[in-house]
N, C-alpha and C positions, 0 to 999 in steps of 0.2 A: 192268437198269441199264445206261446207256450207258458207253462207255469213259472219258469224262471223269469220271464218278462213281466209277470204281474206282481212278483214279490218286491217289497221295499228294498232298494239297493242304493249303493253309493258308488259313484264313478270318480276315480282319481286319475287325472291326466294333466298335461301341461295346459290344456284348454285353448281357447281361441287366441289368447295373447301370445302363447308360444308359437302358434302357427303364423301369426302376424309378424312376429320378430324374425322367424326363419324366412318366410317368403318375401318380406319387405327388407329386412336387414341384410341378409346375405347377398342379394343382388346389388344393393347399394354399396356394400363393402367391396364387392367385385368390381363395380363401376369405378370406385375410387382407386382401387389398386390398378385398374387398367389405365386410368388417367395418369397416375404417378409413373407407371411404366413408360407411357408415351413421352412424358415430360423428361424422363431421365435416360432415354435410350442413347442420346449423344454422349453423355458422361459414362454410362455403362459400357458402351462400345469401345472405350479407350482403356478399359481395365482387362488385362490379359487373363485374370483368374476367374472371371465371371462365367458361370455355367451357361450353356446354350448361347455361346458367343455368336455363332453364325446366325441364329434367329434374331438376336439383338441387333446385329449389324444390318440384317434385312429390314427390320422395323425402322431403323434409323434412316434408311434410304427411301422409305415411302414418303410420298408428298403429303402435306397437310391440306385440309383437315382430315383426310382419309385415314391417316395413321392413328390419330387420336380416337376417331370414331370407331375404328376397328378394334383397338385394344380395349376400349370401354365396352363394346359389344361382347367381346370374348370374356371380359370380367363379369358382366351381367350373366352370361350363359353359365359360367363356372359357379356363380352364386346360386343360380336356379338349380343346378345339379346338386350342390351341397344341401340346399333346402329340401329337395326331393328325397335325398338319402336320409336326412334327419327326420322327415315326416314318416318315412317307412320304418325307421328304427325306434320311433317313440313308443313307449309302453303305455297302454291304457288298461287300468285295473278296475274291474267292476265286481264289487263285493256285495253279497247278500247273506242271509242267515244259513243258507244251505251250500253255497258254492262260491268260488271266485273264478272270474274269467280274466285271463291274461292275453291281451290282444296286441299284435303288431300286424303290419300289412301282410306279412308272409306266414303268419300262424295265428291260431285262435285256440288256446288251451283252456280247459275247464277242469278245476280240481275241487272235489267235494270236501266240505268241512269235516265230515265224519272220518275222512282218511287223514286229516291233518292234525298234528299234535301242537305245533307252534309255528308262528310266523315271525320273521325279523328282517331287518335290513343290516347287511354287513358287507364291508368292502365294496360298496357301490352296487350291491345286488339285493333284490328281493328274494328271500329264500323261504320255502315251505318245507317242513320236516314232518315225517310220519312218526308213529309211536316208537319205532325202532331207531330213530335218529337218521334215517335215510332221507335223501333229498327228493321231494316230489317235484320241485321246480326251483330253478335258479335263474333269475332274469336280471340282466344289467339294467339299471335305471338311475336317473338323477332326480326322480320325484322326491319331494320332501318327506323324510321319514315320519315327521309329525303328522302329516296328512294321511299317510298310509296307516299309521298306528291308530288314529282316530277312526278311520273307516273300518278297520278290522274289529276293533274293540266295540264299536257301535253295534255290530252284528253278532257279537258274542264269540269271536274267534280268540284263541290264545295268542297273545302277542308278547314278545320279549324285546327289550331294548338292545340286546346284543345276543350273539350266538350262545345259547345255553350250554353248548358242548365245547366252547373255545379252549378250555383247559385240557381237553382230551387230545388235542392235536400234537403230533410229533413231527419233527423235521425229518424228511425223507433223505436217506443216503443209500447208495446202491448196496444191495445184499443185506439190508437191515432185516433181522428176523421179526416174525410176528405178522407178516403180511400174508394174505391168501395166495395160493398157488397162481402164478401168472401175473400177479399185480406188479411185481418188481420190473418185469419186462415192459409192461404198459407204462409205468412211471418213467422208465428210461426213454421210451419212445416219446412220451409227452414232454419230457425235458428238452429233447432235441427239437420238437415241434415249436415249443415256446421260444427257443433260441433262434429259430429261423422265421419267427412271426407267422407261423402257419396256424392261425387261430381256429380255423374250422377243424383241423386235425386235432388240436388240443381239446376242443369241446367234445369231439367224438370219443377221444381217449378217456376223458372225464366220465362220459356215460358208460363206457366199458368198465371202468373201475367201479362206478356206482353199482353195476350189476354184480360185482364181486363183493359188495359190501364195504367199499372204501370211499370215504368222503374226503374231498380235497379242499384246501385253502391255499391260495397263492399269495406270497409276500416277497417283494423284491426279487422276482423271478425264481424264488425257491418254493418247493412244494412241501406242504405240511399235510399230514393225513391222520385220519382216525377211522375206527371201524364202527359199523352199525351193529345193531343187535342181531342181524341175520348173517353177519360175516362168518365164514368158516375158515379157520386156520389150523393146520395140523390135524384135520379130521374132527375138530370140535367146534361147536357153535359158540360164538363169543357172547357174553352177557351184554345187555344194553348198558350204554355209558351211564355212570352213576350221577352225572350232573342233574340237578333238579330243574324241571320246567317251571314256568311262572305259576304262582298261586292260582288255584282254581282249575288247573289242568290235571 
C-alpha cells in the first residue's frame, strides 16, 4: 500500500444509500412511466399535437398484455441507463492532510494541499484555488457543503464558506478592456457554445481561459470574469486579487 493509503483520511460521497436510490428508484420510476404510457396510449393517439404520434399509434395497436409488458420493460431499461450515468457522474472526494483525490468513473485527480490556498463550494461546484487565485480544480457536485467543509477542515485545509474572490468578478461584454490578449475571442466562442448547449466545448474554453489567467463564473448564461495573479494584460503582470482568504491562511 502506498503512503497515501496509510494516512488518516475522510471520504465524502453519496454512499450506499445514493446507489440504492439510483439503481432501485430510477428503474421503478421507469416501470411506472411505462405502465402509465401503456394505459394512456388510446387517449394519446387521439391527440393530434402529441409528439411521436406514429409510435403512440403503433403501441395502441399492440395486443395486451404484450403492450404493457413491453412499455414497462423499456421504462425499466431507461431507468437503468439513467442510474448508470448517475453512478458514472457521482463525485467521490477523499481528503487527507497532504492531498485530496477527486474521483469519477472517467477520471481520478489528485491535488496536493501544499499547492492549494483555499477550498469552497460555489454555484454547485467544489473549487480549489492556488495562492494566485487560479483554479486547480472545479468539479460539479451535489454533495452537502457541510460534509465537505468538515472533511477539509478536519485535515487542516483552508476552507471558505463562499468564493473569497467573488467581489472581483466583472460582467463580460465584447471588447471590454483589461483582458489578456486572445481572451475576448475565447469568451465569444464560449458564449456561442453555451447558447448551443455544447458543454464539452464550454469546459475546454474555460480551461483555455484559465491558462491565460482568466477565471470564470457563470450566472443566468452570462459570463463573469476575474484575473489571477499570473494574468498578463498589456504586457504587465496583474497583482493578486486583494480579497482576503480565511483566517489562518
